[in-house]
C-alpha positions as CSV (number, residue, x, y, z in Angstrom):
1,M,-12.5,-22.3,18.0
2,G,-12.5,-25.1,15.4
3,S,-10.5,-28.3,15.5
4,Q,-7.6,-26.5,13.7
5,G,-6.8,-24.4,16.7
6,K,-5.8,-27.2,19.0
7,Y,-3.5,-28.8,16.4
8,K,-1.6,-25.6,15.8
9,K,2.2,-26.1,16.0
10,R,3.8,-24.0,18.7
11,K,6.7,-21.8,17.7
12,A,10.0,-22.5,19.4
13,P,11.5,-19.7,21.6
14,L,13.5,-17.1,19.7
15,Y,16.8,-18.1,21.3
16,K,16.4,-21.6,19.8
17,S,16.4,-20.0,16.3
18,F,19.9,-18.7,17.1
19,I,21.0,-22.0,18.4
20,Y,19.9,-23.7,15.2
21,A,21.6,-21.1,13.1
22,F,24.9,-21.5,14.9
23,Q,24.6,-25.3,14.6
24,G,24.1,-24.8,10.8
25,I,27.2,-22.5,10.6
26,K,29.3,-25.0,12.6
27,G,28.1,-27.9,10.5
28,V,28.9,-26.3,7.2
29,V,32.3,-25.1,8.4
30,K,33.1,-28.7,9.4
31,S,31.9,-30.4,6.3
32,E,32.5,-28.0,3.3
33,R,36.0,-27.8,1.9
34,N,35.2,-24.7,-0.2
35,L,33.9,-22.8,2.8
36,K,37.1,-23.6,4.7
37,I,39.0,-22.1,1.7
38,H,36.8,-19.0,1.8
39,L,37.3,-18.6,5.5
40,F,41.1,-18.9,5.1
41,V,41.2,-16.3,2.4
42,A,38.9,-14.0,4.5
43,V,41.4,-14.2,7.4
44,V,44.3,-13.4,5.0
45,V,42.4,-10.4,3.5
46,I,41.4,-9.1,6.9
47,G,45.1,-9.3,7.9
48,A,46.1,-7.4,4.8
49,G,43.4,-4.8,5.4
50,W,44.8,-4.3,8.9
51,Y,48.4,-4.2,7.6
52,F,47.6,-1.6,4.9
53,S,45.3,0.4,7.1
54,V,42.4,0.4,4.6
55,S,39.8,3.1,4.8
56,R,36.3,2.6,6.3
57,L,34.8,2.4,2.9
58,E,37.3,-0.2,1.8
59,W,36.5,-2.2,5.0
60,L,32.9,-2.0,4.1
61,L,33.5,-3.3,0.6
62,I,35.8,-6.1,2.0
63,M,33.1,-7.1,4.5
64,V,30.4,-7.2,1.8
65,A,32.7,-9.4,-0.3
66,I,33.6,-11.7,2.5
67,F,30.2,-12.1,4.1
68,G,28.5,-12.3,0.7
69,T,30.7,-15.1,-0.5
70,I,30.4,-17.1,2.7
71,T,26.6,-16.7,2.7
72,L,26.3,-17.8,-0.9
73,E,28.5,-20.8,-0.2
74,M,26.2,-21.8,2.7
75,I,23.1,-21.4,0.5
76,N,24.8,-23.5,-2.2
77,S,25.4,-26.2,0.4
78,A,21.8,-26.1,1.5
79,I,20.6,-26.4,-2.1
80,E,22.9,-29.3,-2.7
81,R,21.7,-31.1,0.4
82,T,18.0,-30.5,-0.4
83,V,18.4,-31.7,-4.0
84,D,20.2,-34.9,-2.7
85,L,17.4,-35.4,-0.2
86,I,14.7,-35.1,-2.8
87,T,16.3,-37.3,-5.4
88,G,19.1,-39.8,-5.1
89,D,19.1,-40.3,-8.9
90,V,21.2,-38.3,-11.3
91,H,18.5,-36.1,-12.8
92,P,19.2,-33.3,-15.4
93,L,17.1,-30.8,-13.3
94,A,18.9,-31.8,-10.1
95,K,22.2,-31.3,-11.8
96,Q,21.1,-27.9,-13.2
97,A,20.0,-26.7,-9.7
98,K,23.3,-27.7,-8.2
99,D,25.3,-26.2,-11.1
100,I,23.4,-22.9,-11.0
101,A,23.9,-22.6,-7.2
102,A,27.6,-23.3,-7.6
103,G,27.7,-20.8,-10.5
104,A,26.2,-18.1,-8.2
105,V,29.0,-18.7,-5.7
106,L,31.6,-18.5,-8.4
107,M,30.2,-15.2,-9.7
108,Y,30.3,-13.6,-6.3
109,A,33.8,-15.0,-5.6
110,I,34.9,-13.3,-8.8
111,F,33.3,-10.1,-7.5
112,A,35.2,-10.5,-4.2
113,V,38.5,-11.0,-6.0
114,L,37.9,-7.8,-8.1
115,V,37.1,-5.9,-4.9
116,G,40.4,-7.2,-3.4
117,L,42.4,-6.2,-6.5
118,I,40.9,-2.7,-6.7
119,I,41.6,-2.1,-3.0
120,F,45.0,-3.8,-2.6
121,L,46.9,-3.5,-5.9
122,P,47.4,0.3,-5.5
123,K,48.7,-0.3,-2.0
124,L,51.2,-2.9,-3.3
125,F,52.6,-0.7,-6.1
């Protein structure tokens, strides 16, 4: 075995990966206003789904919309933090990276609203 073998980084136990992931979720929920808004809307939509007894397929679409939006918001937050870590300066490429990530969240949020309208409008009228 060469010298590289003894300097190999040991992998952390699997359970620690879950701990780190939950720490990330907790941190982003505490620090990101937009994620708090998404979570509030998700609770309202889940309540409406329960009230209107939506079908299994409708629940599936609602869950895809909710979890997709929250996941993209978390990725957007990670991108923003990474860009801020790499450069403290206002750089056109840094701004583009942040704006594109925010745009991805917006696009998916629009999708989520459309899913909600398609499912709930007929139940309201």
